[in-house]
N, C-alpha and C positions, 0 to 999 in steps of 0.2 A: 153645674159646670162639669165637664168630662174629666175623669180622673186619668192621669197618665202614670201614676205610681203603682196602683194596685195591680198585682198580677192576675186578679180575677176580673174577667169581663162580665160575668153574671154572678151576682151574689143573692142567694135565696136563704132567707132567715125566718124560721118559725112559721112556715107557710102551712096552713090547714085548709081543707075544703070539706064542708058538710052540706049536703044537699037538703032540700026542704023535707025530703022523706026521712031525714035523720041519718042517712047513709054517710059514713065518713070515708070519703075517697082518698084524702090525704091527711096524715097525722104528723104535725110538727116536722116539716121537711127543712133541713139545713143542708145546703149544698153550694159550693163555689166551683164555677167552671173557669179554668185558666185560659188566658189569651193564647190563641193559636193552637190549641190542642184539639184532638179528635176524642170526644167523650162518648162512650157507648153506655146507654141506659138500658139495662136488661131487666126483664121481669115477665111473669106469666100474664095472660090476658086478665084484665081487670085489676092489675096491680097498682095502677095510677099513673102510668107513663104518659098517656095522652093528656090526661087531666093536668099534670104538672107542666107539660109543654104548652098547653092552651092557656094556662095562667100567665106564664112568662110572656107569651105572645099577645096577651090582652084579650083573648077570645072568651075566657072564662074568668069570672070574678073569684078571687080568693076569699075565704072566710076570715082569715087573720094572717098576720106575718107581712114581711116586706120582700120586694124583689127589686134589684137595681141592675140595669144593663149599661155598662161602661159609666157607672156613676149616676145614671138617670133613673129615678124612681118610676116604675111602670104606672103608678097611680097619679102622682103629682106632675110628672113630665112625660105623659103617655106618648105624644107625638115623636119626641126625640128618641125615646127608648124604642118605639116600634119601628122607626126608620132604620135602626141598626140591625134589624132582624129580618131574615128571609125564612119562610116556612114552607116546607113541602109536606102537606097533610097526607094521610092515608087515602082519603077519598079524592077521586078526580073531579076537580071543580073548575071547569073551563067552559067558555061560551062555545057551543058546538058549531056555530055558524060564522065565527070570526076566523080570520087567517092566523097562522102562527105569528107572522110579523106584527099584525095589529094587536094580537093578544099580549105579546111581550112589551111592546111600546106603550100600550094603554096601562099595563101594570106599573111600568116605570113612572108614568105620569101621575098615577094615584099617590105616589110618595113625594110628589112635588119636584121630581128630578127633571132637569132640562133634557130635551131630546138629545140623544147621542147614538146615531145610527151605527157608528163604528163599534161602539161597545156592545150593542145589541147583536150585531153581526158576529162579533167574537164569541158571545155566549152561545148563539145558535150553531156556530161552527164547532165549538167545543163539544156540544151535545149531539153532533151529527144531525142537526135539524135544518141546516142552511138550505139544502135542496128542497125542503118542504116549506119554505118561508111563505109561499103564496097558497098553500093548501089550507082548506078549512079544517078546523079541529075535528069535525065529525068524520072526516075521511081517514084520520090517523089510526094506526094500530094501537093496541093497549100500551105497548112499550114506548111508542112515539109520544102518546099522550102523557106518559109518565115523564119523559124528557121535557115536554112542554111545561109541565108543572114545575120542574126544576128551573127551567129558563125564566119562568114568571117570578120565581122566588129570588133569582139572582139579578132581576132586571134593574133594581134600584141600588145595586152595589153594596149589599149588607156586609157587616163585619161579623155577623153571627148567622149560621145557617142551621136550622132544625130540619132533620130528615126523619119523619115519623113512618117507620116501616117502609123505607123507600123502595126496597126490591121485592115487596110482596107481589107475587104473580108476574114477575118480570123474567125475561129470558136471560140465559147465562151471558150472552154477548153484551147486552145492556148493562147487566150487573158489573161486568168487568170495566166497561166504558165509564160507568158511574163512579166506581172507586178510583179510577185513574183521574177523573175530574175532581173528586173530593181531595185527592192528594195534592193536585195542582192548587186548589183553593187554599188548602192548609199552608202550602209553600208561600202563597201570597198573603198570609197573615190572617185568613178567615178562620174563625173558630167553628168547629162542626160538632153538633150534638145529634147523635142518631139513636133511634130505638130500633131494634131488629129482633126477629125470631131466628135469623140465621147466625147462630153464635159463632160459626167459623168466620164470618165476616167481621164480627167484633174482634175476634182473636187476631185476624190479619190486619185490621185497620186501626184499632183504638190505641191511644196512648194511656188512657185511664178508663176504668170500668166502674159503673155504679150499679148495684143491684137493688131493685125496689120490689117489695112484696107486701100486699095488704095495706097499701098506702104509706108504708114506711121505708126509708132508706136503710137497708140492713148492712150495706158494705160499700165503701168507696176506696179504690186501690189502684195504684199504677198497675198496668197489665203484667208487666214483667214481675213485679213484686207479688202480685196475686198468684201468678202461675208458680212462683217459687214457694210461697208460704202455704198455699192450699193445694197445690198440685201433688200428685202422687206419682211414683215411678214403679214400673213393673220390670222385673228381671225375668226373662224368658230363657229357659234352659231346654234345649233339644237333646233328649236322652238317647244314648247309644242302644240301650236295651229297654223296651217298654216295662213299666211297672204296672202291677194290678191295683196297688194302693199306696198312699204315702205312708212310710213307716212311722210308727208312733213316736219314735225318737225325735221326729222333726215337727211335732205338734205345735211347738211354740212359734214356729215360723208361719203357720197358717198357709201352707202351700196349697195351690190348686193343681190338680192333675187333670190333663186333658182326657176326654172320653176314651181315646185310643191308647192312653197311657204313655204317649211318646213325648209329652211336654210338661214341665213343671213351671208354674208361675209364682213368683214371690213379689208381693205388693208392699211398698214401704213409702214413708213420707219423704218429701223433698227437703224438709227443714233439717233433717239429720244427714250427716255425711255418710251415705250408703250404709245405713244401720244394719249391722249383722250380716252383710253380704259376704264379707271375707270369712267369717266364722261358718256361715252356711256352706260355702264352697269347700271349706276344710272338712266339715262334717260329712258332706256328700262323698268326698274323696275317701274318707276313713271308712265309710259304709260301702265303699266300692260301687257307688252309683256314678257312672261316668256319663258325661254329656259331650256331644259332638259340636254343639254351637251354643252361643250365648248372645242375647240381645237385650237392650233396655228400651223402654218406651215411657214417654211422659204423658200424664193425663191431659186431656184437652180442656179448654175453657168450658165447654159444654158439661163435662163431667163435674167440674168444680161448681158450676152454676146449679146443677141438679142436686148435688150434695148439700149446698148451702140452703136450698129451699126445703130439703128434707129435714134439716136441723131446726127450721123455724117451728115455733110452737103452734 
């Protein structure tokens, strides 16, 4: 029976995957995906992202553990669980000689959904595919084929949509269209899980971020909290008079001097309230080191991600 109380629409508990070769693709994954959120799963190639998605979608069998989708166990109640999920895989898997309209309607029928031309038309219009409805898939550009994959995934009105590297090899215009559509789906209550190499997209789109590496979830955090806790800030000082070197008296600040000697950079953690900045400025003034301009920058999600992976054993 479907749960209406749990805030999690997907619950993954103790999931492992070991292949016949002995390779452990996933090691004890525990992860809850909340209803209506956009969750970004980040990790390097081979980290286990696609394996995990494939297990939830029933494409790959898990070695151990449980997965439920809106309260339906993916093993015991496969059809109900799978009917709630739309999947856009990395690979383009469409019948080259079927029309766009036929492809999407056929996909809807596979899930036992009654024909609904009005809904299919809306999906195609949302994805800028309506004028291609009678075109055969083989005639579409790569970007249009990607849109068709998304239309197929949405054909049966899923409540959860997996996007596995959805913008790989896609032009900027389609990328922007796609994210606009993702936001609309989220506003309609659809839960979105995406994997992406474009970390700036995760930073722009996601409510929460999970990082997977070597088959293990190493971090799950709200994006804002992650940026605050693990992000770093830089104080950039444009000097009035160039320096040839940072004076020894400032060694504790670990300042970086630009090659031309005109800019000092001080990097510090977000968790502290501007640690040492006031004292740094006072000491610079006392040393008669004057600056004409000052700016601060926050580290990006990409920098946080790279630093996390560096810390992994």
